[in-house]
RONU-779481 format. One line per field, with one value per residue (C-alpha): residue number from 1; z, x, y. Coordinates in Angstrom, 2 decimals. Layout:
BEGIN
num	NUM/...;
pz	Z/...;
px	X/...;
py	Y/...;
This chain:
BEGIN
num	1/2/3/4/5/6/7/8/9/10/11/12/13/14/15/16/17/18/19/20/21/22/23/24/25/26/27/28/29/30/31/32/33/34/35/36/37/38/39/40/41/42/43/44/45/46/47/48/49/50/51/52/53/54/55/56/57/58/59/60/61/62/63/64/65/66/67/68/69/70/71/72/73/74/75/76/77/78/79/80/81/82/83/84/85/86/87/88/89/90/91/92/93/94/95/96/97/98/99/100/101/102/103/104/105/106/107/108/109/110/111/112/113/114/115/116/117/118/119/120/121/122/123/124/125/126/127/128/129/130/131/132/133/134/135/136/137/138/139/140/141/142/143/144/145/146/147/148/149/150/151/152/153/154/155/156/157/158/159/160/161/162/163/164/165/166/167/168/169/170/171/172/173/174/175/176/177/178/179/180/181/182/183/184/185/186/187/188/189/190/191/192/193/194/195/196/197/198/199/200/201/202/203/204/205/206/207/208/209/210/211/212/213/214/215/216/217/218/219/220/221/222/223/224/225/226/227/228/229/230/231/232/233/234/235/236/237/238/239/240/241/242/243/244/245/246/247/248/249/250/251/252/253/254/255/256/257/258/259/260/261/262/263/264/265/266/267/268/269/270/271/272/273/274/275/276/277/278/279/280/281/282/283/284/285/286/287/288/289/290/291/292/293/294/295/296/297/298/299/300/301/302/303/304/305/306/307/308/309/310/311/312/313/314/315/316/317/318/319/320/321/322/323/324/325/326/327;
pz	0.00/-1.08/0.89/-1.44/-1.30/1.53/2.61/5.06/8.03/9.77/13.49/14.63/17.05/20.46/19.68/16.91/19.54/22.15/24.97/24.70/27.42/26.03/23.43/23.96/22.42/20.30/19.80/23.54/23.88/21.29/21.82/18.58/19.80/20.58/18.93/15.88/13.94/13.02/10.50/12.09/15.51/15.88/19.56/20.61/19.71/21.83/21.46/21.79/21.77/18.93/18.20/15.51/12.04/11.16/7.80/7.44/10.83/14.22/17.70/20.09/23.29/25.50/26.26/25.04/26.55/25.60/27.81/26.41/29.77/31.05/27.83/28.62/31.85/29.79/27.80/30.97/32.39/29.35/29.51/33.26/34.58/36.19/33.82/35.73/37.99/40.16/38.61/40.10/37.97/38.50/40.20/42.57/42.32/39.61/38.22/34.59/32.09/32.76/29.87/30.33/30.00/26.86/25.38/25.98/24.02/21.13/21.19/20.32/19.11/17.40/18.07/16.82/17.90/16.78/16.48/16.00/13.99/13.70/11.60/11.56/9.27/6.00/5.71/3.41/0.55/2.41/5.33/2.99/1.51/5.00/6.05/3.03/3.87/7.46/6.40/3.90/6.49/9.02/6.51/5.37/8.98/9.55/6.45/8.05/11.13/8.97/7.14/10.41/11.93/8.83/8.86/12.45/11.80/8.93/11.20/13.73/10.98/12.12/9.73/9.93/9.05/10.39/8.23/8.42/7.53/7.16/9.51/8.68/11.60/9.52/11.16/14.31/12.85/9.59/9.10/9.88/7.78/9.16/8.86/11.61/11.41/12.58/13.22/12.75/14.17/14.08/17.17/18.79/19.44/22.15/23.64/25.77/27.66/26.05/22.50/23.29/24.50/21.39/19.06/20.50/20.46/16.73/16.00/18.12/16.89/13.22/13.22/14.64/11.11/11.34/9.97/6.24/4.51/2.14/4.59/7.06/5.89/8.89/12.45/11.47/9.09/11.72/14.29/11.70/10.75/14.35/15.30/12.23/12.88/16.68/17.17/14.37/15.97/19.37/17.88/15.89/18.77/21.37/19.23/19.29/22.18/22.75/23.08/25.22/26.59/23.03/22.46/25.53/24.62/21.06/21.94/24.69/22.16/19.78/22.54/23.64/20.12/19.99/23.45/22.89/19.14/19.60/21.37/19.01/16.53/19.26/21.20/18.24/16.89/20.24/20.63/19.63/21.76/24.80/24.51/22.05/21.29/24.60/24.49/25.21/28.60/29.66/28.93/30.37/33.50/35.10/34.61/36.18/39.57/37.98/37.63/34.14/33.86/34.91/31.75/28.93/26.34/28.15/31.42/29.62/28.18/31.48/33.99/32.05/32.66/36.23/37.46/37.98/34.63/32.25/29.56/31.84/30.69/26.97/26.96/29.26/27.04/23.86/25.07/26.61/23.26/21.37/24.03/22.86/24.99/27.59/27.44;
px	0.00/1.55/1.25/-1.42/-3.58/-6.02/-7.34/-10.20/-11.30/-14.68/-15.40/-17.94/-20.71/-20.55/-24.00/-22.52/-21.02/-22.39/-20.77/-22.27/-20.00/-16.72/-16.12/-16.30/-19.38/-17.92/-21.27/-21.59/-17.91/-17.77/-20.30/-21.15/-19.72/-16.27/-13.23/-13.27/-10.02/-8.79/-5.99/-2.89/-4.53/-5.49/-4.93/-8.49/-8.15/-7.86/-5.99/-7.80/-6.56/-8.07/-8.38/-6.62/-8.03/-10.42/-12.17/-11.60/-13.15/-11.86/-13.31/-12.49/-10.96/-10.42/-11.74/-9.65/-6.39/-4.29/-1.28/1.19/2.26/-1.30/-2.16/0.58/-1.31/-4.40/-2.41/-1.07/-4.60/-5.74/-2.80/-2.70/-6.23/-8.20/-9.93/-13.20/-15.14/-18.20/-21.39/-24.85/-27.41/-30.96/-29.50/-27.31/-23.56/-21.82/-18.30/-18.27/-15.54/-14.02/-14.68/-11.20/-9.62/-11.66/-10.53/-6.94/-7.67/-9.03/-5.92/-3.91/-0.41/-1.38/-0.19/-3.28/-4.21/-7.47/-7.67/-11.23/-11.91/-15.55/-16.19/-19.21/-22.04/-21.56/-24.76/-23.01/-20.58/-17.92/-18.08/-17.78/-14.62/-13.32/-13.94/-12.05/-9.12/-9.09/-9.23/-6.40/-4.20/-4.92/-4.01/-0.83/0.31/-0.37/1.69/4.65/4.26/4.13/7.29/9.17/7.95/8.91/12.35/12.94/11.46/13.87/16.82/15.52/15.07/11.55/9.57/6.37/5.95/3.47/0.56/-2.14/-5.79/-8.76/-11.56/-15.25/-17.60/-20.69/-22.59/-22.62/-22.48/-24.45/-24.79/-21.24/-18.12/-15.09/-11.33/-10.64/-7.43/-5.98/-2.24/-1.53/1.96/4.48/3.82/7.16/6.00/3.66/6.16/8.23/7.17/9.87/8.96/5.27/6.00/8.09/5.46/2.73/4.99/5.60/1.92/0.69/3.27/2.75/-1.00/-0.51/-0.31/2.56/4.87/5.32/4.83/7.81/10.39/10.49/11.96/13.94/14.88/17.57/15.26/12.51/14.81/16.12/12.58/11.45/14.51/14.06/10.36/10.12/9.75/7.21/5.26/5.34/4.15/1.35/-0.17/0.46/-1.51/-4.58/-6.39/-8.92/-6.37/-3.42/-2.96/-2.66/0.51/2.17/1.19/2.48/5.66/6.26/5.98/8.33/10.87/10.58/11.49/14.50/15.59/15.27/15.74/19.42/18.30/15.60/17.71/19.77/16.67/15.09/18.35/19.00/15.51/16.44/19.58/17.66/14.53/15.19/11.97/10.26/6.51/4.86/3.48/6.84/8.61/5.94/5.41/8.53/7.22/3.80/4.73/6.25/4.38/3.42/5.78/8.73/8.67/8.59/11.25/12.16/12.81/14.91/17.10/17.34/17.72/18.09/16.16/15.56/18.71/16.94/15.16/15.97/16.90/19.04/22.51/21.79/19.98/22.51/25.44/23.58/22.59/25.98/27.66/25.52/24.68/25.63/27.99/26.16/23.12;
py	0.00/3.29/6.51/7.86/4.75/4.27/0.91/0.71/-1.33/-1.06/-0.72/-3.28/-2.49/-4.20/-5.55/-7.68/-9.97/-12.37/-10.40/-6.91/-5.53/-6.88/-4.17/-0.44/1.16/3.92/5.63/6.21/7.07/9.83/12.61/14.34/17.62/16.20/14.70/16.90/16.94/20.40/20.83/22.32/22.05/18.41/17.74/17.03/13.37/10.25/6.98/3.65/0.07/-1.94/-5.64/-7.60/-7.01/-9.85/-9.87/-6.14/-5.34/-4.21/-3.83/-0.99/-2.39/0.65/4.09/6.98/8.21/11.22/10.48/7.95/6.56/6.27/4.46/1.94/1.26/0.47/-2.07/-3.70/-3.92/-5.88/-8.25/-8.86/-9.17/-11.96/-14.35/-14.39/-12.05/-12.34/-10.95/-10.80/-12.64/-13.84/-16.87/-14.88/-14.20/-16.24/-16.37/-15.19/-14.27/-10.85/-8.40/-6.92/-10.36/-11.07/-7.75/-8.83/-12.01/-9.93/-7.73/-10.83/-10.10/-6.87/-3.32/-1.51/2.01/3.60/7.41/8.72/11.84/12.84/15.92/18.25/17.20/19.16/21.16/23.61/23.07/25.05/22.61/19.65/21.15/21.89/18.27/17.00/19.28/18.03/14.38/14.89/16.63/13.89/11.18/12.93/13.22/9.53/8.73/10.52/8.32/5.20/6.27/6.85/3.60/1.61/3.22/2.10/-1.34/-1.79/-0.99/-3.51/-6.11/-6.96/-9.10/-7.06/-3.41/-0.88/0.19/2.85/2.30/4.54/3.49/3.43/3.93/4.73/1.89/4.02/7.54/7.28/11.06/12.08/12.49/10.69/10.66/8.15/6.12/2.85/2.57/-1.12/-1.39/-4.19/-6.38/-5.49/-1.92/-3.23/-5.65/-3.25/-0.10/2.05/1.08/1.49/5.04/5.78/4.31/6.53/9.59/9.18/8.56/11.47/13.94/13.21/13.79/17.26/18.53/20.97/18.27/18.82/15.51/15.51/16.86/13.97/10.68/9.38/10.32/12.84/14.71/14.76/16.37/18.83/19.81/20.31/22.34/24.52/25.12/25.02/28.79/28.92/26.08/27.79/31.08/29.47/27.57/30.27/32.72/30.48/32.17/29.41/26.61/27.74/24.20/22.91/24.91/23.47/19.92/20.07/21.89/19.33/16.50/18.28/18.87/15.23/14.14/16.48/15.34/11.56/11.00/10.10/6.90/5.64/3.72/2.10/1.01/-0.77/-2.21/-3.90/-5.31/-8.85/-8.81/-7.58/-9.71/-12.52/-14.37/-13.62/-13.15/-9.82/-10.82/-12.22/-8.92/-6.63/-8.72/-7.22/-3.67/-4.23/-2.66/0.46/3.72/4.76/7.74/5.56/3.48/6.02/6.80/10.06/8.25/5.66/8.42/10.29/7.46/4.23/1.02/-0.22/-1.96/-5.27/-5.19/-8.06/-5.53/-3.34/-4.45/-4.43/-1.08/0.58/-0.43/0.49/3.95/4.64/4.02/6.54/9.14/12.65/14.69/16.73/14.48;
């Protein structure tokens, strides 16, 4: 699939399944007045875990999060939860399958993140054009993320490559225009907390549409672009009177990239050496007691991995060898 081609998947309704409470009901989750995607100011979006793609369809497995580290907690909850819980039925309290556990089963070995974008209904031609512009900007930003992810995946020599899909949710919002996306990442992105944090940083940064599509091809060009446009980015978002918090959020993401980009290639290149063929739950099990903000890519660059972590030696040596002076 080339950057200009868009393939689609469809979000299923929870009512399509036997367990109505297993999947998140997107129609109830997304009020019609929220989650609009604005070109050059798209920060009012949320990130949701999604199931494996089956017959061109996905299920939503979590409510939305905007914080990368908190989102990692959502992933851990799906992977490490009790299989059964007590529920009160007509026959009293009974043990039944836990919806959270069943969502973890549906997640499988995927690394899928759903980003909803619901646009205003185009009553006028001008709004229809505006919606098309927003959807195009959203897709172009996602294409930048895909390009960066594929670049890193190539360095890591992973077999699978990340893809981006358009998402149809017309079965729940029949009168709306949509530009929703699914980031279908290589499975390894969800296998360690640091790579999960990096994966979400790249996805979230790229769909804030200030990244020019043709200028960013790898990590070096991304850093060069951000450094060259940082003051312009700050000025643009600071001047938006109604969204002062947006400026801080986007600039923070940009600064995080500049601060940590030196480590990205080393982290993914040493994945196999650090983890071998270990399964996702085996790797993440060690990090269950840690707080969310202690397992992000920024913390790894600042403080390294926990000393008792199974990846401590490999990551410490790898980062030490490429750490810039003064960092």
